[in-house]
N, C-alpha and C positions, 0 to 999 in steps of 0.2 A: 392082372393088376401089376402096377409097378412096385419095386422094392428097391432095396438099397444095394444092389448087387450088379457089377460088372460081368459080361458074359464074354470068354473069348477061347476059342478054340474047344478043348475040353474041359475048361477050366471055369469057375466062377469065385469072385472075390468079393467079400463084404468088407467094406472098408470102417464102417462103425464097429463091427465085431471082430475086426482083424484077422479074418479067416479067409485062407484060400483053399478052396475044394478042387479035386480033379475026379470027374465021374462019381461026385457025391462022398470022396474020401478026403479027409483032412490033411493038408500038408503043412508041415512047420516050417516057418521062414524066421530068419533073424530079424530083430525090428527094423534095421536099416535097410534089408533086402525087400521087405514089405513095403518101406516107404518109397523106395526107389521103383518098386514094380506099381505102387498105385500112380506114382507121376508119369511113368512111360505110357500106362495104359489110359490115364486121363488126357493125354496129349499124343494119343496114337496116330493121328494125322499129321504130326509134325516131328522135325527134329528136335531132340531136347538135348540143349548144349551141356557140356561138361560143368561149366559153371552154374548154371540152373541146378544141376544134379547136387554139386557140392554145397550151395546155399541152402537147398532144401533139406538134405541129409544132414550137414554139419554147419548150421548156421553160425558165423562169426568165429568158427573153429578152423585154424589150419592143419589139414591132415594130409598124409601123402597121397599121390597116386593110385598106391597099392592098394589103399581102402577102396576106391571107386571100382578099380579092376576086379579085386576080389568079390565084391557085391556083385558084379555083373557076372562073374563066374557062377555064382551061387544061384542066381536066377536062371542062367542058362542050363544048368543041370536039371533043374526042375521042368523049365518049360520047353527045352528043345534048343540045341545050338543056333538055329535060324530063327528062333522067335524075337531076337534083339540083333538089329543091324548095327553095327559100327561104321561110323563115318569118320575116318580116321582124323585125328587131332581136332574134331568139332564135337562129337558128341554121340548120341544113340537114338535108333528110332524102332519103336514097337512095330512089329510086322505080322503078328497073329491077327486076323479079321477079328474085330470087335462086333458081337452081336447083341449086346445089351449094355445098358448104361443105367446108372441109379436114376429113379425118379420118371422113368419112362416105361410104358407097359411094353411087353414083348410083342404083342400084336403090332403096335406103333412102331417099335424098332425095326420089325422085319420089313414092313412096307419102306421104312426109311433106307435101310440099306440096299434094298433092291431099286429104289429110285435112284440112288446115287450111281449105281452101276450101270442103268440105263443112261443116266445123263452122260457119262463118258463117253457113249456111242456118238454123240452128238448129231444123230440123224434128225430130221424133222418129227419121225414117228416116236423114235426112242425119247426125245425131249416131252414130247405130249403124253406118252405114258408115264414118265418120271413124274412130270406135273401131277397128273391124277394120284400118283401113289403118294405124293407129298400131301395133298389134300386130305386122302383118307387117313395119314399119319396124324395129322392135325385134328382131324374130327374126333380120333381116339383120344389124343391127348394134347388139348390146345395150349398147354404150358412147355411145350418141347419147342425151345428156341432154336435149336439146329435145323429143325424141320421147317420152320418159317424162314429162315435164312436161304436154305436150298429150294424152297418153293419160290422165293423171290429171283433167286437165280434162274430158274426154270421158266419162269415168267418172263424173264428179259431174254432168254434165248427163243422163246417162242415167237416174239417179235423179230428177232433177227433173222430166224430161218424159216418162220411161216408167215410172218406178216400179220400175226393177231393184232387187231385194233384194241387200244385201250389198255394194253398191258403194261407200261411204263408206269402207270398210276397204282395198278394192282402189286406190282413189284416193289414200289415203294412203300406201299401200305405194309407187306409182307416183313421187308426190313425192318422197318420202324417197330412192328410187332416183335421181331428177335431182338432188337435192342432194348425193348421195354422189359422183356424178360431178364435178358443177359445182357448188358452195356458192353462187357468185354470180349463178347464172342467171336474169336478169330476168324471163322469162316464168313460171319455176316460182315465184318470190315472188309475182308478180301472181296466179295462179291458186291458190295455196295459201291465200292470204289469204281467199278466198271460201269456201274449206273449211272453213277454222277458225271463222270466224263462224258459218256454218251449224251447226259442232258444238259451239257454246258456248264457244269459245276466244279470243274478242276481245281479252282481255288478253296472251294468249300472242302474237298477231299483232302488236300493239302494239309489244311488247318485240323482235320480229323486225325489224319495218320500221324501229324506231329503231336497231337495230345496222347495218342496211343504209344509212340516212341517215348514220349516223357514218362509214361506209366511203365513201359517195358525195357527202355534202354535198346539193347540190341535186338531187334525183331526183323527177321529176314522177311516175313510177310508183309510188313508194312514198307520195307524198302522194295519189295517186288511191287508194290501199289504203286509207289512213289515213279518207278520206271514208265508207266502209263501216263501218270499225271503230269509229271515234267516234260514228257512229250507232246501231249496236248498243248501246252504252254509255250512250245517252240523251245525250250531248254534241253536240247538234244544232248550236249555233253554231260549236262548234269543227270538226264536220264541213264546214260551209259554207266555213271558213277555210281547212280543207286543200283543197278543190276550188279555190279562188281561187288558193291557192300553185302549185297542180298547173297550171292553166291559165296562169298567168304564166310557168311554166317552159316550158309546151309548150301554145300555144293551141289545138292540135288534138286533144289527148288527151280521152278520154271517161271521165267518172266516174259514180257512182251518185247525184249530189247530188240528182236530181229526187225520189228518195225522200225525202231529207232535207228537202227545201222542203215536201212534203206533209204530213210528220209536223210539221214548224213552223206548218203552216196556211197557208203562202204558195202557195197552190192555184194561183195565175195563174203563179207562176215555173215550175211543173211543165212548162207547155207550151214553156217556153223550153229547157229543159234534157233533156227525155225525148225521146231520139233513138234510131235503129235500129229494131228489129223492136217495133212497139207491140202491146201486150197488154192491159193491165189500168189503168196508173196515169193516163194522160191521162182515160179514162173516169171513174176515181174521182175526179178531181180537178173534171170537169164536173158530177158529181153533188154534190160537196161545196159547189159554188159555186150549185146549185139548178137547173142546167140537166139536170134529169133525163131528158127525152126525147131530148136529145142524147147522154147517157152510154148510155141504154139502146140506141139505135140503134147506137153503136159496138160494144156488147158482142154484140149480136145477129149483127151483121154477120161479125165476128171469130170467134164461136163456131161459126156455120154454115160458114166458110171454112177456118179454121185447124185442123191437126191437132195438138191440145192434149194435154200430159200431165196426170198427175192434178193437181199443182200449179197450173196455169193455169186448169184446168176447175173446181176447187173455189172459186179466187178470183173468176174472171169469173161463173162460175154463179150463184154465192150472191149476188154484188152484183146481177145482172141480176134475181133472183127478188126481192129487195128493192125493186127500181125498180118492179117489177110487182105490188107489194103482196101477195106470194106468201111471207107469213110462213113458214108450215108447210114449205113447198119449201125455202125459204132455210136454215131450221135443219136440215132433213133432210140436205142436201148437206152441210152444215159437220160434222154428228155422224156421218156414214157414210163420211167420208173418212179415211183414215190418213195423218196426217202425221208425217213423221221428219225429225228434224234441219232444221227449217226455222223457227226461231224468229221470224224477221220475219214470215213467212207467218202464223204463229199470231197474232202481234199484229194483222195486218190483219183476219184472221178475227174475233178478239174485236171489232175496231172494227165489224165487219158485224153482231155480236150486240149491241152497245152500239145501233146504229141500230134494233134490233128490239125494245129494251129488254128483251132476255132476260137480265136483270141475272145470275141465278146462273150461266147459262152463259158469258156474257162475262167475269166475275170470274175464274171457273174456267180459262178460255182466258188470260187475261192473266197468271195466276199461272204456269201452265204456261210461257207464252213468257219468263216472267223466269227461271224456273228453268233452262230452256234456253239462255238466254244473250241476250234481247233486252229492252229496257224503255225507257220514253220518258215520264217525269213530265210535261214541256211539254204533250206529246199529250193525257195523261190529264187535265190542268187545263184544257185550252184547246179541244179538239176538240169541236165539237157532238154528234158521233155519240156521245159518253159523258154527254151532259147530263143524260140520265135516270138515270144512275148515282151522279153526285156526292154525293147526300145519304146515301149508304149506307156504315155504317162500313167494310164489308170493301173498298169501292173505296177510301176514304181510307186505308186500311192500305196498299194497293197503290202509291198515290201516295206515301207515305212511304217505303216500301221502295226504290222506284224511286229516290227522291231520296237515300237513303242509299248505294245502289249506285252512283249518278253521282257524288257526292262522293268515293268509294273511286276509282273510275274516273278522276275528274279528277287526283287525287293521284298515281296510278300514271302517268298520262301525263305529267305535269309533271316526276316524278323520272325515268322512263325516256327521254322524249324531250326534256328541257330543253335538253341541248347541241346537239341535232341539229334540233329542229323546234318544240319549244313555244314558243320565242321568236318563232317566226315563224307560229304558229298558236294566237292567243290564246284 
């Protein structure tokens, strides 16, 4: 059964009873230390800023930094020094694994934790197994909002990695269920942004993130979402600025800014910011810098070892064929792969066709990417991959249309995010 208890490490914490137990034995904490622990555990997947801790523990009262430092020292003496990570000048992060939360049955939470672990592996098989665990989790506890959000994320990844039909609609339904239970759930907002931009709804994502920033002020996750949203709208400098704001709020946060740097032509910066599971982008950056042998070697190694879905297969396989001077094979890979709700992927494939001087196919692909929600006039005007197309009237029309859409997106951005974020994201 569900109860009112958080579980982490060897501890259990009941907030209504204001009681902390270690292996069943009660531990006495000062009131402020208990409140600080509750805040850190409740937001255990995020950095908790010093400002948030001060406003929670001492609302409307000015106290010295020593008060917060002493509170953290008290907690570390009880929990262990490594239980709370200090992010210098920014805040603190709770690092003990949380294995139970109030209102969620233990059986459901165990499935939830294992599902999240599997999803980080990002292989098609692990995503499918995670998806099934989230379903089990929800069957056990239909009101578990975070499980609905992670289910939506896994369903979107299944389409990307395994080509499962119909999953965007199922993912949308899962996210809407999560929002219905908890409208302010951080992970739901984070994951839903990715679904929206893939579905050509970047403007709607802008408005939603603006509303969230209005409620929460400086929110690193919302700025991280804007990195992708703004890139989809061709606002590349604003995308970089959103990344910088997110990183200023949480130096450990991960964003998709590497893709923004690539589209800006700042290929060397891709290597600084492309982290986690490496598939395509660093190889494409090496190729753009002229190191074609290194790029081809990376692609061959990964294509041979990794269990890739259709999205990465077409992206990596077509680039490798181009680098190996196999023009017909590259075009065949691109033309014979069905791409659904992946406008950014379409733009990359158009770039590949531009590298091959397949003008008609490239322009058709660019037009489709734009209509489905992705454009970048900066890339069209500056990337050498499109050099052979720039004297064509149809290509010039694509540039003008992208510039028109970017001007509109910039206006929407200023209007909807002005009070919350636009002043901080030039």
